[in-house]
N, C-alpha and C positions, 0 to 999 in steps of 0.2 A: 884457204881452199883446197879442194879436194881431194879425198889420197880414198887408192883402195887396199882394207887389213887381213887380215887371214879374222877368222870372228876368234872370240878372247870374252874371257867374262868378265874381264875390266870393265864393258859393256853393254855387265846387263842393266842397270837401269834406264837407259840408251835408247837397250834395246827392244826396253819393255813400249818405253815409248810411242816409241816407234810402230810394233804392233798393234797395240794402240787410236792411234793415227788413221789404222787403217783400220779398225771398230771389229769383228768377232771375224773365227771362221778364218780356213789357214789358205787367203786366198794369194800374202806377199811371195809373190815368183821372186827368185833366188837364194833364198836362205835355205831355202832344205831341209823345214822345218814338216813334218811329219805329222797326225790324225797324236799317236804316239806318245809324239817325246813332250818333258810336262815340264816346262822353263820357268811359270810365275818362280819358285821356291833356286832359290844361288846353288843350290846343290843340279838339279835337276838338269837349268839351267849348264850348269858347270860337265852332265855328266854332257848335257845333247851338243857342244863346244867339242869333246872330244870327241864323241863319232865323229864331226867336223871333221877335223884336220884328221882322224882315221880318210873317212877321204879322200881329204888329200892328199896322202902320205906315197912319198915315193916306190914303195912297194902295189900300190892303186890305182898309179903309173903306169906305172910297168905293167902290169897285170891288164891294161887299158879297161881300166870299168870304177875311176873315181876317177872323183868331181871336186873342182876347185871353188873353196863360194869365198872370195871376199862382198864385203862389205864399206858400204858405201861411205865415208864417215867427214867430217867434218869440225872438228877439237877434239868437243868429244855428242857431237853428233849425231848417230846415226843417221841416214837415207835415204836407203834399199841397200837391197842384196844383188848382190849376182852368181852364178856359177856354167863356172866351163865343165860340157863333159865330155871328159875323154874316147874314146873308143865309137862304134857306129853300129851300140846291138839295138834292141827292139827299141829299150829303155827311151832312144836318142832322132832311130826316125823314128817315135809318135811326136814326144816331145821337143827336142831339137837340143843340141850342145848348147844353147845358150840359153840360158832364163833371165828374166830380170826385172825388179819392181823399185818403184819410187817412191815415199809416204805419199799421199796425199798433201801433207801443208809443202812439203821439198817438189812437189810437180814445177813442172814449166822454166827450170831452168834452165835448160840443158846436161843436165845429169845424168841422164841414162844415155843419150849421144855420147856423153864425156869418157862416161864406166864400156862402155860398148869397143868401144874404139881404144883402152888399156884392157881389157879382153882379152881381144882379138891379135896385143902382141904377145900374150900368154901362150891364145893357143898356136903365137906363130913358131914362138917358145920347143911348143915338143912334137910342133915337129909340124899340126894338122896342116893341109893346103885345103882345105875348103871346112866351113862348116853352118850346120842348119841349124836356121833359127823360127818359129813358131808359137803366129799371138791371131790374138784372137781377129774377124775378122770386124770390127767396127772399131777397134783396139790402132783409131788415127796419131793416135804423140806413137805409140810404138811404128805401124807404119811407118811414117814418119825418119822415127830414132833410125833404123834397118836400111833402110834406103839412104840415107844419106851415110853410109855407109857401105854404099855400094854393092845394097842385097836387088838381088834379083829375086823374082816372084817365078817360083816351080808352076802355084797354081795350090789351087784351093778343093780342103776335106774333112772332110765332117768329125768333126770328135763326139770323145762324151762327154766335153765342156760347149757343144754347136760347129758352123763352121769354124771352118781358120787357115789362116797363109801361111804361107810355105815358103822360107825364101832360104835362098844358098848367100854365102857370100866367097868369096875368091882369098882366098888371103896372100 
């Protein structure tokens, strides 16, 4: 049975396996990985996990700039990640409140749909009444996941990564 867990150094090897499943690049949506993050060594991974933990802290949440990161885990296997950005700033308006990604070998199992449902519960707890989710126009798996949770298409906008669909989900 999958579960959402806060980032932890305990899953370093499993996280690296998930990253390797994606292949090179920083396209693991939902993990909060930045180009400057060094995650191969246990020390670098621990620094990165500490940064994610700080962004999820009550202090960051209260300031409306926090982000709740969760990993989609089953046993000791990391299937993907999901992030819930708090507040409504320029970044959220461009990329959405929620970003998620499932590693290629774990797709087509309903994990994204399941994880989105759980993170919407967390959004409700934070007092959000609606969330924005943005996905690439041709990402039909994400379209299906978002629409399963009653996402309403606002429209399509050009982004630095190409055209993107913008959906709102009422909580």
